[in-house]
N, C-alpha and C positions, 0 to 999 in steps of 0.2 A: 377639483371640489370633491370628486369621488374618493380620492385618496385620503383627503383630509377627514371626511366623514368615516372612512375605515379605521383610520387611526384613533379617532375619538371614541369609536365603538370598542375596538379590541385593545386599545392602549398604546402608548408610544413604544418605540424600540428602546431596549435597555442596555446600556453600555457594559462592557466587561470590566470587572474590578480586579485588582490583584488578589490573587489566591483563588479566583474562580475555578470550579470544576466543570467538567463536561456535563451538560444537562441531558435529560432523557430524550428530547427531540432529536439532538444530534445523533444519538444511538439509533433512533428510528430512521433517520436519514441514511445512516450507514448501510441499511438494508439493500439499498439499491447497489452499493458498492459490492455487497456480498454476491448479488446476482451478477454484477459485471465481471468479477473475478471468476465466478462459476462459468459463465459464458465463454470467456476467453480461454479458460482451461479445456472445457469441453469441445470447443470447436477447433482447438489445435490438436487435442489428443485423438480426434477422429481421423486426422491425416497428418502425421507427423513428417514433415520435410523441412528442409533448410529455409525454403521460401515462406512456409507457413509459420515457422518460428520467428522469421524476420517480421511477418505481418503481426504476430501476437505481440511482440516487443514493441512495435510502432503503435498499436492500439492501446497498449498499456501506458506507453509514455504520455500520449495525448489524454488518456483518462486520467493518469495521475497528475497532470498539470491542472485539469479541472479540480482535483481534490486539493491541490496546493492552493488555488485561488479561493476555493471553498474555505480551507483552514484560515486563510488570512482574513476573510470575512468574519468567520466565527471568533477570530481573536480580537475583534472590536465590538461586536454586538452579539448578545444572547439571541440564539436562533429559536428558542422556545418561548419567548416573551413578546407581548404586544401583538402587533400586526405581522411581525417578521414570519411566523410559522406559515402564514397564508402564502407569502411570497415564495418561502422554501418548498412548499408542496408543489407550486408550479415549476420550481427547479427540479424537484424530484421526478415530476412527470417528463420533463425534457431529458433528464439524465437516464430514466428507465428506457425511454424511447432510444436514446443514444446507445445504450447497453444492447438493447435487443437488435438494433440494426448493425452492430459491430461485425457479426459473421458475414454480412453481405458487403462490407466496405471494400473487400478485395476480391469480389466475384469477377468472372469474365467480363472485361469492359464492354464487350460486344452484345451481352445479354440483357442489358438494361441499366439505367441509372438510378433507380428508385432507391435501393439500399444505400449507396454512397451519398445520394442527395439528402436522404433522411438523417444520416450521420452529421452532414454539414449543417443542416437546419437546426437539429437538436443542439448541436455545439453552440450555435449562435444564441440560442434561448438560454443555455445554461450560463454562458459568459455574461449575457445581459442581466439576468437576475442578480448575479454576484456583483456586477459593477454598480448597479443601481442601489443595492443594499449597502455596499461600502461607501459610496458617495453620501448617502443619507447618513451613515453612522459617523462620518467625519465632517458633516456639514459646517460645523463651527471651528474646523482646523484647516485653514486654507492650505497650509504646506502639505497635509496629508491629502487633500483632494488633488492638488497639483501633481503629487506623486503618482497617485492612482490613474490619473489622466494620461500619464506618460505611457500607460499600457494600452491605450486605446489603438495606436498604430499596430501593435502586436495582434490585438483582437481582429482588426480589420484585415490585416495581411493574412494571418493564419486561416481566417474564415474564407478569404478569397482563394487561397491555395486549396483548401479542401473542397471548394465548389469546383475549381478547375480540375482538381483530381477526379471528381465525380463525373464532369461533363466531357473533358477533353479526350480521354483515351478512347471513347466510343468512335470518334472520328479519325483514329490512327488505324490504318488497314492492317499492318503487321502487328499480330498479337504480341510478339516479344517486345516490340518497341513500345506498345501501349502500356504493357505491364511495367516496364522500366520508367516510363514517364510518370505513371501513377505512383509507383513506389518512391521515385525521386522526389515528388511533391510532397508526399507524407513525411519523408525524412527531412525536407526543408522546414515543415511546420514544426517538427520536434526541435530542430536546431534553433529556429527563431524563438520558440517559447522559452526554452531553458537559457538561451543566450540573453534574452531581455531581462531575466531575473539577476543576471550577473552584471550586465552593463548598467542597470538603473542605480546600482550602489545601495547603501543602507540609509542615506540621509532622507529624512521625512517619514520613515516608518516607525512604528511603535509596537511593542509587545507588552501590554499591561499585565498579563497573567502567564508566566512561564509554566506554571502548573498545568493550565488548560491546554497549552500548546503541546506539552510533552505527553500529556494524557491522550489527547486527540490522536497523536501519530502512533502511540503504543497500542491504542485500540484497533487502529486500522491494520497494524501489523499482526495483531492476534487473529483478526478476521482472515487475513491472507493465510495464516498458518492453519486456520480452520479448513481452508480449501484442500490442504494435504490430507487432512483426516477424512474429508469427503471422498477424495480420490482413492483412498484405501478401501472404503466400502464399495465404490463404484467399480474399481478396477478389479477388486476380489470377488466381485459378483456376490457380495454378502447380503445385499438388500433384498428381502423377500424371496431367498433362495435357501434350500437346505445347506446348512453349514457342513463343510468337509473338513477332514482333519488337516489337510494342508492349509486351509484358510484361517485356522485359529492361530498357529504360530506367526503366519504372515501378518495377520491383523495386529497381533501383539507387538511385533517388531515395528510395524508402520507407526503405531502409537508411540512407541518408545523412543524412536529416533526423532520424530516430531517434537516430543516433549524435551528431548535433549537440545534441540535447536532453540525451543523457547526459553530453556534455562540458560543457554549460552548468551542470550541477550538481556533477559529480564531478571537474572539473579543478581548480576552486579553492574553490568555495563550501562543498562537502562536507568536504574536508580542514581548511579553516579553522575550520568550525563544530565539527569534532571536537576541535580544539585549544582552542576557546573552552569546550566543556563539560568537558574535563579541567581547565581553569583555574578553573572555577567550583566553589564549595564550598557546603555547607549547603543552605538553602532556594533560593538562586540557582540551584544546579545542578539542583535538582528542578524548578523553575519553568521553566528553560530546556529541560530534557529534555521536559517536558509541552507547553509552547507550541510549540516549534520542530519537535519530532519527532512526538509523538503527535497533535497537532492539525494543524499545517500540512502534514504529508505527506498527509493525507487529501485535500485539494483537489488536490495535485500528482498523486496516483494517479487521482483522478476525471478530471482533464485528460487523463491518458494513456489512459484507457478511452474517453473521448470522441473524442480524435483517432484512436484505433485503429478505432472504428466508422466515422468519416469516411474514414480511409485505405482501409478495406475497400470502402466504397461507391464511392470514386473509382477504386480499382484495377478494381473490377468493370466500371465504365463503360468503362474504358480497353481492357480485354480482351474486351468482349462482342463476339462475332462478328457480331451483328445490327446493331450500331452503326458508326460511322465514327470515324476517329481524331480528327476535329474536334468530336465530340459533347461537350456540356458536362456537368458533374457533375449527377446527378440529385437532386431533393429537397433535403434538408437535408445533403447530403454535404459541400459546402464550408464551410458555417457550422459543422458539427461538427469538421471537420479544423482549420480556422483557430481556431474557438473553443476547442476542447481544448488547442491549443498556447498560446494566450493564457491560459488558466486555469492551465496548468502553469508558464508563466514568471511569471505574477502571483504564484502561491503560492510559488514559489522566491524571488521578490523579497521577499515578506514574511518568508520563512524567513531570508533573508540580513539583512533589517533586525533581526529578533528576535535572531538568534544573533550577528551581527557588528556590529550598530549601523551598518550602511552601506546607502545607497541609491544605487547606481551609476546614473548618467544613462543609461548604454548599455542597461540593462534597460527603463528607462521609454521610452526612444526605441523600442526594438524592439516594445514593446507597442502604441505609437502607429502604428507602421509596419504591424504585422499587422492592426490594426483598420481601417486604410486600404485594406490589400490585400484584405480579405474580399470587398467587393462587386465588386473587379476579379476576383478568383479565381473568383467565382460565374458570371461571364460569359465566361471563357476556356475553351478546350478542357480536357478532364479532365487530360490529360498536362501541359498547361502550368500548370494550377492546382497540381499537385504539384511542378512545377519551380520556380514562384514561391515556394511555402512552403519549400522546401528551400534555395533561394538566400538567403532572409531568414535562416533558422536558421543556415546556414553562415557568413554574413557577420557575424553576432553573435559567434560563437565566434572567428572570425579577427580581428574588430576588438578583442575584449577581450584576445586573446593578445598583440596589438601594443600596445595602449594600456596595459594594466596589467601589461606584461611584467616590470618590476622587482619588483612585489608578488608575482607568480607565481613568479619565481626565487627570491625570499626565502623564500616558502613551501615551495618544493620543497627548498631547502637545509635548512630546519629539519625537514622530514619526513625527508629522507635522514639527517641526523644522529641523529634519533630512532631510526630503523630500524637503522642501523649499531650504535648503542649497545646496542639491545635484542638484535640478533642476536649480538653479542659475548658479552653476558651468557648467552644461551641456549647458545652454543658452549662457555663456560667451565664451564656446569652439566653439560652432556653429556659433557664431558671426564672428569668423575668416574667415568662408567661404565667407561671404559677403564682408569682407574687401579685400580678394583675388580678388573678382569679380571686385571690384572698381579699 
């Protein structure tokens, strides 16, 4: 009864129509993911070890699965219309709590279970909100409801594993064994989540707006790239401090190589993949949306977080007043910096292969060059290491702009024609408002 009164007061849920764009509430919701990426990066950068990196990737994978489910819900119902924003605010509260508890998810098992237990409970709340909203959105489509209900065992099983991971290690006397059990349970959660997306197939799913889906994922990737920019400021100690001459070129290089990585995807690959998803139909569209966006964007964002951590460490070395300008990057800074960029570009190459059936030799070549430059960058002064990476990334986008210039111009012409036609239709529609006033 209360739910019906709420729907009458605020209005019903509005379905997604073909051509729908991302609404403002979805961008507001993304602020929680901004915090989540920031927390993962900061918590890992504080103590960079192999195990901490594993924990960061596990947390990111579980968080990303929540994002994938969120994007599936947003592909069926407008999140900013009717009573839906009220439910999504509750989801934001749960997700924000989940993000704040993430650094404690892998604390010493014998120090308490409050943090890991809060992660599991928040995870349940997030999945429950998404499940109820999706079932409401497809209430008049029995096949879609049955498809979504197939994920209930995955939700129950992963929740149970997270609860066990929070409670069981405390009762294992050997600390090493307790950590292995906890990490193994988290790995099982990730395998079950992403395995369920593959085993359920494409039948029963619908994607009314390819435009909304691609824009949604492109925006979250830009948010992740923004984490790299933040790391430049944090690592370089540039915020609220007197700017030194070493920090100026370091900050410029950090922005330049991040911009080059943005260009590497969004100048050609992203727009072409959007058209490919628009052109696909039926099961082929669902498979492409799942494989290229839901799955391959994860390693791209993981790469961004890794090179953001590396950039922070390199910038800290450059601006450290106790060191010298010729000091080399400390510890794993250079491997994280180069390795993160390699992972980002390799995942983008796989994305391009899946979406466009294309494997450009320039991308393969730059991966080889980056792998060869890694040991060199580890022995150079930190500023020179950053300059080397920036030069390689900028050279990639410059070479592709020249070599594939004709394809790029053809794509730009098609996109411009599409936008012009779309804007003309919008202008004609809005002209009716002036006619009504007359």
